[in-house]
C-alpha positions, 0 to 999 in steps of 0.5 A: 451241610450235605456231605460232598460226594468225595472225601475232599476236605476244604476246611479252612480254604477260601474258594472264589467262583466266578460266574456264580450267579449261573446254574452250573457255577452256583452248583460248584459253589455249593459243592465247595461249601459242602466240602468246608470252604468259605466261598466267594460268589462273583457275578455281574448279577449280584442279586443272583449270586447273593441268592445262591450265597444265601442258600449256602448260608442256610445250609450251614456254610460260609458264603458271600456274594460280590458284584464283579465284571470279569472283564474289568481289571480294576473291579476284579482287583478291588473285589480280590482285595475285599474278599481277602479282607472278608474271608481271607486270602484265596486258596481256590479260584474256579474260573466259571464265567463264560458263555456264547452269543447268538451274534457269533453263531451260524444258523446252519451246520453246513454252508450251501450255495445261496446262503450268502444272498439268503436270509440265513446267518452264515459264516459270512454274517458272523458279527465281529463284535459278537465274536470278540465278546465270546472270546473276551468273556471266555478267555479274557474272563479267565485271564483277569480274575486269575491275575487278581486272585493268583497274587494271593496264592503265590508261594502258599502250598496247596493252592489251586486254579480250576478253569472251565473248558468244554468238549468244544475245545477238543472238536468244535461243535457245529454252529458255534465257532467262536465259543469252540475257539475260545474254549480251546484257548482256555484249555491251552491257557490252562497248560501254560499257567500250570507250567508258569506257576509250578514253582510257587505252589499253584496247581492249574487244571480244567474240566471239559464238560460234555453234555449235561441236561439242565434248566439252562439248556432244556429247551435245546435238548427237549421239545415242549412235549418232552420228546428229544430234539434232533440235536439230542439225538445226534448228541446221544448217538455220539456219546458211547454211554448213551445218556446225559451226565449228572452235573450234581454228581459227575461234575461235582466229583471231578471238581472235588477230585482235582482240588484234592491235594492228596488225591490229585497233588501231582496233577497239573496242566490237565483238562479232564473230559467228563463226557461219557466217551464223547471225545473218544468216539470217532462215529464208527 
């Protein structure tokens, strides 16, 4: 196995990652495995999660994939029981399942007179079911897996829940009101759970990634010829460090730090921005 970027030793720990069939959370699963954890990769897309589990095993780690819909309580509870039988009780839960939906997104940043009657999808055209989907996926998709797996953590020292929030939780980005609101709910829920579980040995924190260039968002940030899009220009202008983040190092480092019970053992209820100063910059 490759070395992890911090001296965080997770040997003997069982880590569960939801949304592990995706680009970002599969990378988190690999980070946890490289730190020594046995990793359960959960995703609705079993084939994708299983492929990443195989890559971890090929590197010398321990990993197993599970088909899981984070919005189905019965399925989550059944998977939690199966993970416990296969790998042991959960020590670390990384709630990574989430995302946005075009039905909950406006076409324009600013509403203008005439948009109601035009073909532009404005605020007034946001689809109720689309907004519900986004809220459910991000918030309920954090709640239910936590209910399923935190049962195995209660009264066992050194257990951790790590949620994935977003820069949108601090200041909503244009066009994506449902996603921004849902991630704000995740940050708030992180604080609530940190207090709620503080007496039974469970720390609860979150990370709030800023802007990281990767395969999943390359088309939004760069034109076919490789030049930056208009949105990229705005992002970098509002990021004091003037660049995108490196997910392999800079997100991984934050995850390992917060899960390190020696280095971060007195940290709970925190949502850590990893954003190059984006959340601190007023624009002037």
